[in-house]
C-alpha positions in Angstrom: 123.6 -135.8 74.8 124.8 -135.7 78.3 121.5 -134.7 80.0 117.9 -134.8 78.8 115.2 -133.2 80.8 111.7 -134.5 80.1 109.1 -131.9 81.2 109.2 -128.3 82.2 107.6 -126.5 85.2 109.5 -125.3 88.2 111.3 -128.6 88.7 112.4 -129.0 85.1 113.5 -125.4 84.7 115.5 -125.4 87.9 117.2 -128.6 86.9 118.0 -127.0 83.6 119.4 -123.9 85.3 121.7 -125.9 87.5 122.8 -128.4 84.8 123.5 -125.7 82.3 125.6 -123.6 84.7 127.5 -126.8 85.5 128.4 -127.1 81.8 126.3 -130.2 81.1 124.5 -128.7 78.1 121.1 -130.0 79.0 118.4 -130.6 76.4 114.8 -130.0 77.6 111.7 -131.4 76.0 108.9 -129.3 77.4 106.0 -131.6 76.8 102.5 -130.5 75.8 101.9 -128.6 79.1 104.7 -126.1 78.8 105.4 -124.7 82.3 103.3 -127.4 84.1 100.4 -126.7 86.5 101.5 -123.2 87.2 100.3 -122.2 83.7 96.8 -122.6 85.0 97.5 -120.7 88.2 96.5 -117.0 88.7 98.3 -115.1 91.4 101.3 -116.7 93.1 102.1 -114.9 96.3 104.1 -117.6 98.3 107.2 -118.0 96.1 110.2 -116.2 97.6 111.6 -113.4 95.5 108.3 -112.1 94.2 107.2 -109.7 97.1 104.4 -108.3 95.1 103.2 -111.7 93.7 103.2 -112.8 90.1 101.0 -114.9 87.9 101.9 -118.5 87.3 102.5 -118.1 83.5 104.8 -115.0 84.1 106.8 -116.9 86.7 107.3 -119.8 84.4 108.4 -117.4 81.7 111.0 -116.0 84.1 112.2 -119.6 84.9 112.4 -120.4 81.2 114.4 -117.3 80.3 116.8 -118.0 83.1 117.4 -121.5 81.8 117.9 -120.1 78.3 120.4 -117.5 79.6 122.7 -120.3 80.7 122.4 -122.2 77.5 119.7 -124.8 78.0 118.5 -126.2 74.6 114.7 -126.0 75.0 112.7 -128.1 72.5 109.0 -127.7 72.3 108.3 -131.4 71.8 106.5 -134.1 73.8 108.4 -137.3 74.6 106.1 -140.3 73.8 108.4 -143.3 74.7 111.6 -144.1 76.4 114.0 -147.1 76.6 115.9 -147.2 79.8 116.9 -150.9 79.4 120.3 -150.0 77.9 122.8 -147.2 77.8 122.8 -144.6 76.3 119.1 -144.2 77.0 116.8 -143.7 74.0 114.1 -141.1 74.1 111.6 -140.7 71.3 109.4 -137.7 70.6 105.9 -137.3 69.1 107.3 -137.1 65.6 109.2 -140.3 65.9 112.6 -138.8 66.3 114.9 -140.7 68.6 117.7 -139.3 70.8 120.4 -140.8 72.9 121.4 -139.5 76.3 123.8 -140.6 79.1 121.4 -139.4 81.7 117.7 -138.4 82.1 115.9 -136.1 84.5 112.1 -136.6 84.6 110.0 -133.6 85.6 106.7 -134.4 83.9 104.7 -133.4 87.0 101.1 -134.4 87.8 97.7 -133.0 87.1 94.8 -132.5 89.4 91.7 -134.6 88.8 88.6 -132.6 88.0 84.9 -133.4 87.8 84.7 -132.9 84.1 82.3 -130.0 84.0 82.5 -127.2 81.5 81.9 -124.7 84.3 85.0 -125.9 86.1 87.1 -124.7 83.2 85.1 -121.5 82.9 85.7 -120.5 86.5 89.2 -121.9 86.9 91.1 -119.1 88.6 87.9 -117.3 89.2 86.5 -119.3 92.1 87.6 -122.9 91.2 90.9 -124.2 92.5 92.6 -127.5 93.1 95.0 -126.3 95.7 94.0 -124.8 99.1 97.6 -124.1 100.0 98.1 -122.1 96.8 94.8 -120.2 96.7 93.2 -120.3 100.1 94.6 -116.9 101.1 92.3 -115.3 98.5 89.2 -116.6 100.3 89.9 -115.2 103.7 86.6 -114.8 105.7 84.6 -116.3 102.8 82.4 -119.4 102.5 83.9 -122.2 100.4 83.1 -125.7 99.3 85.5 -128.6 99.2 84.7 -131.5 96.9 85.9 -134.9 97.9 85.9 -137.4 100.8 89.4 -138.7 101.0 92.5 -137.6 103.1 93.3 -134.9 100.5 89.9 -133.3 100.8 90.1 -133.4 104.6 93.5 -131.8 104.6 92.2 -129.1 102.2 89.1 -128.5 104.4 91.1 -128.3 107.6 93.6 -125.8 106.0 90.8 -123.7 104.7 89.0 -123.7 108.1 91.8 -121.6 109.5 91.2 -118.9 106.8 87.6 -119.1 105.7 84.3 -118.3 107.6 82.9 -121.7 106.7 83.8 -124.8 104.8 81.3 -127.3 103.3 82.5 -130.6 102.2 80.5 -132.4 99.5 81.0 -136.1 99.7 79.6 -138.2 96.8 78.7 -141.3 98.8 77.2 -141.9 102.2 80.6 -142.2 103.8 84.1 -140.7 103.5 87.1 -142.6 102.2 89.5 -140.7 104.5 91.4 -142.3 107.4 89.6 -142.3 110.7 91.9 -139.7 112.2 91.3 -137.3 109.4 87.5 -137.9 109.5 87.5 -137.2 113.2 89.4 -134.0 112.7 87.0 -132.5 110.2 83.9 -133.8 112.1 85.1 -132.1 115.3 85.8 -128.8 113.5 82.9 -126.4 114.1 83.7 -124.5 110.9 83.4 -127.6 108.7 80.0 -129.0 107.6 79.8 -132.3 105.7 77.1 -133.0 103.1 76.9 -136.7 102.1 75.4 -138.2 99.0 76.0 -134.9 97.3 77.7 -134.1 94.0 78.0 -131.0 91.9 75.9 -130.7 88.7 76.9 -127.2 87.8 79.0 -124.3 89.1 77.3 -120.9 88.7 78.3 -117.3 88.9 78.6 -113.9 87.4 82.3 -113.6 86.4 83.2 -115.4 89.7 81.7 -118.3 91.5 78.8 -117.6 93.8 76.9 -120.9 94.0 76.9 -124.6 93.0 73.9 -126.7 91.9 74.0 -130.2 93.3 71.7 -133.2 93.3 70.5 -132.0 96.7 69.9 -128.4 95.9 71.8 -125.1 95.6 74.7 -124.1 97.9 75.9 -120.5 98.0 79.6 -120.1 98.2 82.6 -117.9 97.2 84.8 -120.6 96.0 85.1 -124.3 95.1 88.1 -126.5 95.9 88.3 -129.7 93.9 90.1 -132.3 96.1 89.5 -135.7 94.4 93.2 -136.4 93.9 96.1 -136.0 91.4 97.4 -138.2 88.7 101.1 -138.2 88.0 102.2 -138.0 84.3 104.0 -141.3 84.3 102.3 -143.4 81.7 105.3 -143.7 79.4 107.5 -144.9 82.3 105.2 -147.7 83.6 107.4 -150.5 82.0 110.6 -148.6 82.6 110.7 -147.4 86.2 109.5 -148.4 89.7 106.2 -146.7 90.4 104.2 -146.7 93.6 100.5 -147.9 93.7 99.3 -144.4 92.7 101.7 -144.2 89.7 104.3 -141.8 91.2 107.9 -142.5 90.5 109.7 -144.0 93.5 113.0 -142.2 94.3 115.6 -143.3 96.9 115.2 -141.4 100.2 117.1 -138.1 100.3 117.9 -138.2 96.5 116.2 -138.0 93.1 117.6 -141.3 92.0 115.2 -143.9 90.6 115.7 -147.6 90.4 117.5 -147.2 87.1 121.0 -145.8 87.4 121.3 -142.6 85.5 117.6 -141.7 85.6 116.4 -139.1 88.1 113.0 -137.7 88.9 112.0 -134.4 90.5 108.9 -132.3 91.2 105.3 -133.5 91.4 106.0 -136.7 89.4 107.6 -138.1 92.5 106.0 -135.9 95.2 102.5 -136.6 96.3 102.8 -134.9 99.7 103.8 -131.2 99.2 103.1 -130.4 95.6 104.3 -126.8 95.8 106.3 -124.8 93.2 109.0 -124.2 95.8 109.5 -127.8 96.7 109.4 -128.8 93.0 112.2 -126.3 92.3 114.2 -127.7 95.3 114.0 -131.2 93.9 114.9 -129.9 90.5 118.1 -128.5 92.0 118.8 -131.9 93.7 118.3 -133.7 90.4 120.8 -131.6 88.6 123.4 -132.1 91.4 122.7 -135.8 91.4 123.2 -135.9 87.6 126.4 -133.9 87.8 127.9 -136.4 90.3 126.7 -139.4 88.3 128.2 -138.2 85.1 131.5 -137.2 86.8 131.8 -140.8 88.1 131.5 -142.1 84.5 134.6 -140.4 83.4 
């Protein structure tokens, strides 16, 4: 194989579209979460080209069909181990089948950390979200809760304060983990209220969220944003690639190149800042172009 793409989602599918159009005959292993985080997303209204909006699963179906149109070989398997110590690289799937490839694009993404409540799953897309940038628009002039006390939670709260009537931050301990500058920003925002030593016991509602039960009582709300961080899907790459202290793949600035020549990473697996479908797709394009240049130099 010339190119193997590990993982789907907007980054992987875009890489597949570009690589297949370049005649590289990419083989994609979709992984267990076919389509990535967008498969758990309701309405997507901020991706160019969809003026009336579209659901995450339908958008990923469009991406997949476009990749298939240009000849991408999509295999619905999960890669469980890799060996980047020699070339060609060796990739092994869940059934123990091994494949060799001259180059690899990693687009395994990341997943939001949740509280672990059954009601979180029940109301996912119906009042529970892990992305204010993605879903905040739907809560205009409403009252929402942000769970978390780090920089991510502060960023979510500040973003939502420009849209919502009120934002209540629930912080589990007696202090926030966020940087001082972020703490000062939320504390000085009149639309944001902070509740310390408070954690959610249950999320309640009739079809959609309307309140949360905490250790300190009940809070009425129209939505709950979980902002306790993300975890990149990089476990199988720990001994193979350079990762940062949060587990994200380190890429060379301005490229998708990893510390192993011939291995590239795109999307949320290497991006802990933006985490948007459009930015993931952009790095997917970059990865395919980087691979094309890499392979042409081998000839």
